[in-house]
GUFIKE-508005 format. One record per residue (C-alpha): x, y, z; residue number from 0. Coordinates in pm, whole numbers, m for minus. Layout:
[paza [X Y Z] NUM]
...
REM end
This chain:
[paza [m167 m1947 m1574] 0]
[paza [94 m2213 m1576] 1]
[paza [414 m2106 m1704] 2]
[paza [297 m1771 m1766] 3]
[paza [488 m1451 m1684] 4]
[paza [393 m1138 m1482] 5]
[paza [632 m866 m1429] 6]
[paza [574 m692 m1066] 7]
[paza [691 m318 m1071] 8]
[paza [791 m308 m680] 9]
[paza [756 m655 m577] 10]
[paza [1011 m607 m297] 11]
[paza [803 m386 m123] 12]
[paza [571 m449 212] 13]
[paza [269 m510 m42] 14]
[paza [520 m681 m315] 15]
[paza [564 m971 m98] 16]
[paza [202 m1080 m70] 17]
[paza [154 m1010 m419] 18]
[paza [454 m1203 m546] 19]
[paza [336 m1473 m278] 20]
[paza [m26 m1517 m434] 21]
[paza [107 m1522 m806] 22]
[paza [317 m1783 m710] 23]
[paza [85 m1979 m557] 24]
[paza [m128 m1947 m841] 25]
[paza [108 m2108 m1068] 26]
[paza [276 m1740 m1272] 27]
[paza [635 m1743 m1317] 28]
[paza [693 m1395 m1177] 29]
[paza [989 m1129 m1282] 30]
[paza [1013 m872 m987] 31]
[paza [1151 m544 m1150] 32]
[paza [1321 m308 m829] 33]
[paza [1588 m42 m859] 34]
[paza [1777 m285 m641] 35]
[paza [1682 m659 m690] 36]
[paza [1826 m764 m358] 37]
[paza [1549 m606 m185] 38]
[paza [1345 m873 m333] 39]
[paza [1562 m1190 m290] 40]
[paza [1358 m1308 14] 41]
[paza [1046 m1405 m239] 42]
[paza [1254 m1655 m375] 43]
[paza [1190 m1922 m178] 44]
[paza [828 m1918 m178] 45]
[paza [819 m2030 m536] 46]
[paza [959 m2361 m707] 47]
[paza [1304 m2380 m894] 48]
[paza [1289 m2130 m1162] 49]
[paza [988 m1970 m1108] 50]
[paza [1094 m1631 m999] 51]
[paza [1332 m1398 m1195] 52]
[paza [1470 m1017 m1074] 53]
[paza [1559 m734 m1312] 54]
[paza [1714 m408 m1227] 55]
[paza [1463 m135 m1343] 56]
[paza [1445 230 m1269] 57]
[paza [1079 354 m1365] 58]
[paza [1152 700 m1411] 59]
[paza [1346 630 m1717] 60]
[paza [1143 614 m2018] 61]
[paza [1248 287 m2178] 62]
[paza [1341 121 m1825] 63]
[paza [987 m46 m1795] 64]
[paza [982 m168 m2150] 65]
[paza [1321 m376 m2138] 66]
[paza [1229 m500 m1771] 67]
[paza [906 m646 m1891] 68]
[paza [1015 m805 m2215] 69]
[paza [812 m1115 m2304] 70]
[paza [555 m1061 m2028] 71]
[paza [210 m1171 m2015] 72]
[paza [84 m961 m1756] 73]
[paza [206 m663 m1557] 74]
[paza [152 m534 m1197] 75]
[paza [248 m186 m1077] 76]
[paza [288 m147 m712] 77]
[paza [519 132 m720] 78]
[paza [455 460 m513] 79]
[paza [634 761 m364] 80]
[paza [558 1089 m129] 81]
[paza [589 1428 m203] 82]
[paza [950 1467 m296] 83]
[paza [925 1181 m572] 84]
[paza [563 1176 m636] 85]
[paza [596 1308 m989] 86]
[paza [906 1097 m1101] 87]
[paza [705 772 m935] 88]
[paza [372 815 m912] 89]
[paza [284 970 m1236] 90]
[paza [602 963 m1471] 91]
[paza [705 586 m1364] 92]
[paza [324 486 m1378] 93]
[paza [308 638 m1735] 94]
[paza [640 461 m1854] 95]
[paza [492 92 m1680] 96]
[paza [162 141 m1878] 97]
[paza [306 241 m2241] 98]
[paza [533 m60 m2208] 99]
[paza [222 m269 m2108] 100]
[paza [76 m155 m2430] 101]
[paza [388 m187 m2662] 102]
[paza [441 m530 m2531] 103]
[paza [102 m608 m2558] 104]
[paza [21 m806 m2262] 105]
[paza [m295 m964 m2165] 106]
[paza [m366 m772 m1823] 107]
[paza [m242 m476 m1628] 108]
[paza [m317 m384 m1282] 109]
[paza [m208 m63 m1143] 110]
[paza [m206 34 m756] 111]
[paza [m275 324 m696] 112]
[paza [m440 514 m352] 113]
[paza [m798 614 m183] 114]
[paza [m784 1020 m228] 115]
[paza [m610 1011 m604] 116]
[paza [m744 1305 m753] 117]
[paza [m569 1535 m1035] 118]
[paza [m702 1817 m839] 119]
[paza [m620 1686 m475] 120]
[paza [m434 1997 m278] 121]
[paza [m168 1708 m174] 122]
[paza [152 1627 m403] 123]
[paza [114 1243 m344] 124]
[paza [m292 1261 m382] 125]
[paza [m236 1469 m722] 126]
[paza [57 1253 m861] 127]
[paza [m172 910 m790] 128]
[paza [m456 1098 m965] 129]
[paza [m238 1201 m1280] 130]
[paza [m56 841 m1267] 131]
[paza [m408 707 m1319] 132]
[paza [m481 908 m1623] 133]
[paza [m191 822 m1798] 134]
[paza [m228 460 m1721] 135]
[paza [m603 499 m1867] 136]
[paza [m466 688 m2185] 137]
[paza [m217 426 m2240] 138]
[paza [m404 112 m2135] 139]
[paza [m732 152 m2118] 140]
[paza [m812 m217 m2032] 141]
[paza [m594 m163 m1706] 142]
[paza [m738 m252 m1364] 143]
[paza [m690 m14 m1140] 144]
[paza [m655 m70 m729] 145]
[paza [m707 212 m493] 146]
[paza [m652 74 m109] 147]
[paza [m691 248 175] 148]
[paza [m431 215 468] 149]
[paza [m281 m155 482] 150]
[paza [m178 m341 739] 151]
[paza [9 m658 793] 152]
[paza [310 m790 1041] 153]
[paza [562 m560 877] 154]
[paza [363 m277 829] 155]
[paza [506 82 885] 156]
[paza [124 171 1010] 157]
[paza [30 12 1297] 158]
[paza [382 m89 1395] 159]
[paza [465 269 1405] 160]
[paza [175 353 1659] 161]
[paza [232 77 1846] 162]
[paza [615 169 1923] 163]
[paza [502 527 2020] 164]
[paza [252 426 2255] 165]
[paza [465 178 2412] 166]
[paza [713 437 2488] 167]
[paza [540 727 2598] 168]
[paza [271 791 2873] 169]
[paza [120 1064 2687] 170]
[paza [83 1024 2354] 171]
[paza [m32 1326 2066] 172]
[paza [m295 1199 1812] 173]
[paza [m283 1398 1475] 174]
[paza [m625 1433 1283] 175]
[paza [m796 1258 1524] 176]
[paza [m1138 1242 1388] 177]
[paza [m960 1153 1035] 178]
[paza [m1135 808 919] 179]
[paza [m966 520 796] 180]
[paza [m1035 152 647] 181]
[paza [m765 m63 721] 182]
[paza [m702 m332 465] 183]
[paza [m497 m642 543] 184]
[paza [m236 m696 300] 185]
[paza [m327 m1048 215] 186]
[paza [m673 m928 82] 187]
[paza [m522 m664 m136] 188]
[paza [m260 m891 m306] 189]
[paza [m564 m1157 m370] 190]
[paza [m758 m886 m541] 191]
[paza [m472 m803 m735] 192]
[paza [m416 m1173 m832] 193]
[paza [m768 m1203 m925] 194]
[paza [m757 m916 m1181] 195]
[paza [m438 m1040 m1336] 196]
[paza [m572 m1390 m1387] 197]
[paza [m944 m1249 m1489] 198]
[paza [m845 m926 m1714] 199]
[paza [m1177 m980 m1924] 200]
[paza [m1381 m970 m1608] 201]
[paza [m1236 m704 m1398] 202]
[paza [m1002 m503 m1688] 203]
[paza [m1086 m121 m1728] 204]
[paza [m1240 m82 m1379] 205]
[paza [m1128 78 m1076] 206]
[paza [m1174 m86 m739] 207]
[paza [m1160 75 m380] 208]
[paza [m1017 m196 m139] 209]
[paza [m1111 m144 244] 210]
[paza [m1147 m357 550] 211]
[paza [m1517 m419 697] 212]
[paza [m1431 m136 991] 213]
[paza [m1414 245 950] 214]
[paza [m1226 412 1254] 215]
[paza [m1092 699 1344] 216]
[paza [m733 785 1412] 217]
[paza [m834 844 1796] 218]
[paza [m1023 521 1811] 219]
[paza [m736 353 1632] 220]
[paza [m470 451 1891] 221]
[paza [m682 359 2170] 222]
[paza [m745 41 2016] 223]
[paza [m384 m46 1974] 224]
[paza [m339 84 2335] 225]
[paza [m614 m173 2446] 226]
[paza [m419 m459 2241] 227]
[paza [m67 m400 2379] 228]
[paza [m201 m366 2741] 229]
[paza [m107 m7 2777] 230]
[paza [m349 266 2963] 231]
[paza [m197 592 2813] 232]
[paza [m313 959 2757] 233]
[paza [m421 1023 2441] 234]
[paza [m421 1460 2343] 235]
[paza [m568 1539 2017] 236]
[paza [m310 1776 1850] 237]
[paza [m463 2089 1643] 238]
[paza [m361 2102 1298] 239]
[paza [m198 2408 1345] 240]
[paza [15 2284 1586] 241]
[paza [93 1969 1359] 242]
[paza [192 2207 1061] 243]
[paza [450 2363 1292] 244]
[paza [589 2037 1349] 245]
[paza [609 1914 1002] 246]
[paza [773 2292 967] 247]
[paza [1065 2243 1214] 248]
[paza [1129 1899 1117] 249]
[paza [1156 1910 777] 250]
[paza [1545 1893 765] 251]
[paza [1544 1572 943] 252]
[paza [1633 1274 743] 253]
[paza [1302 1121 809] 254]
[paza [1077 1356 967] 255]
[paza [784 1222 1162] 256]
[paza [527 1372 956] 257]
[paza [566 1607 653] 258]
[paza [345 1878 529] 259]
[paza [181 1674 258] 260]
[paza [108 1421 464] 261]
[paza [m83 1652 692] 262]
[paza [m320 1769 392] 263]
[paza [m371 1424 321] 264]
[paza [m481 1324 675] 265]
[paza [m768 1640 632] 266]
[paza [m950 1396 429] 267]
[paza [m1136 1056 534] 268]
[paza [m959 743 362] 269]
[paza [m1277 543 312] 270]
[paza [m1421 326 30] 271]
[paza [m1664 573 m166] 272]
[paza [m1997 468 m121] 273]
[paza [m2056 391 m486] 274]
[paza [m1725 241 m499] 275]
[paza [m1667 m109 m651] 276]
[paza [m1520 m347 m388] 277]
[paza [m1312 m613 m242] 278]
[paza [m1675 m772 m267] 279]
[paza [m1716 m749 m626] 280]
[paza [m1386 m923 m677] 281]
[paza [m1512 m1223 m463] 282]
[paza [m1300 m1157 m146] 283]
[paza [m1442 m1112 169] 284]
[paza [m1185 m854 384] 285]
[paza [m1071 m972 702] 286]
[paza [m1108 m742 1009] 287]
[paza [m824 m621 1197] 288]
[paza [m872 m788 1527] 289]
[paza [m868 m1157 1347] 290]
[paza [m490 m1028 1218] 291]
[paza [m333 m759 1406] 292]
[paza [m314 m863 1774] 293]
[paza [m59 m1166 1697] 294]
[paza [193 m931 1568] 295]
[paza [116 m632 1803] 296]
[paza [205 m872 2096] 297]
[paza [593 m775 2103] 298]
[paza [464 m469 2179] 299]
[paza [339 m539 2548] 300]
[paza [536 m514 2857] 301]
[paza [558 m894 2901] 302]
[paza [491 m991 2566] 303]
[paza [232 m1310 2571] 304]
[paza [255 m1297 2940] 305]
[paza [67 m985 2967] 306]
[paza [m282 m1008 3071] 307]
[paza [m408 m646 3230] 308]
[paza [m373 m307 3098] 309]
[paza [m53 m108 3233] 310]
[paza [22 253 3329] 311]
[paza [333 415 3240] 312]
REM end
C-alpha cells in the first residue's frame, strides 16, 4: 500500500473523514474528489507531507470521475443523496465512477450503498441506491459493496439531531417509534472499507451489511439518548398519517424536518439481514453505542459533565 493511490469520491463528508484517516494510517496516498474540495482541507494534517491531494469533480458528469481518478490504484465511492438528487448521485454518479474504475483498471473498487437498497423499493432513495448497485456490478464485477445501517460518530447528523430535540422540548414526538435500527460506529465502517480496499482478492465481488451489536427501535433510541443527557421527557408516538401531513406542510422549507421519501424508508427496519455478510466477516468487531456516544452527547446535558441526575423540563 505504500505510495499507492486511492481516490475517495465524497471524502470530505462525515464518513469520508474517517475513511481517509484509516487509509492514511495504512500508508495509502489519497486523492479526495469533491465538488468543492475546500470541504476536505481538514483531512490534510492527518497524513504526511504530500500524502493527500484534492481534485474538483462532479460525479453526475459522465467524464468527471474518469478525469479525477486517473493514475489511481483503487477507488472508493462514498457519495449519496436523498430523493431530490437520488437519480443523479446514487444511480448515475455510481455508474460513472464504476465505469471510470473499469477503464482505469484499478485493483480495488469499494462502493458504499445502504441497507434497504433495492431497485423495487417504494422510496426514491432505496430505489436509486439499488439501481446504483446494479450498475456498479455491471461495470466492475469485482467491486465490494458496503451497506451500512445508520452511522453514528461525534459529528453525526443522527444522534446529535435527536439529542438536540430532546434537550429543547419537554414533550418529544417520535415518528416510526417501532422501526428498528442497528447503529454502527463510523470508525468501524471506515475500517471495513480500508480492509476491502487492501484485499480485493479476498473481499472483491461481495456485498456486506454493516451494523452495530445492538438493534433498537426508534423509541428505544430516543429514550436511551434522553437517559444519557440526563433529561426526563414525555415521548409521544406519532402515527404515520400525521407524519405525512407534517411532511406535506413543511416541504417548502429549505431544510424540512422530514420528507415523504424519508417517511417511506422509515416504514421498514434498517437492520442487517440474517444471511448477510457482516463486519465480523471482515475481521472487525463492531463497537456498541454505549462505548462511544456518551462521550459526545455530554454537551447536551444541562450542566455538561457536571450533570448527574436526570432532570425534568
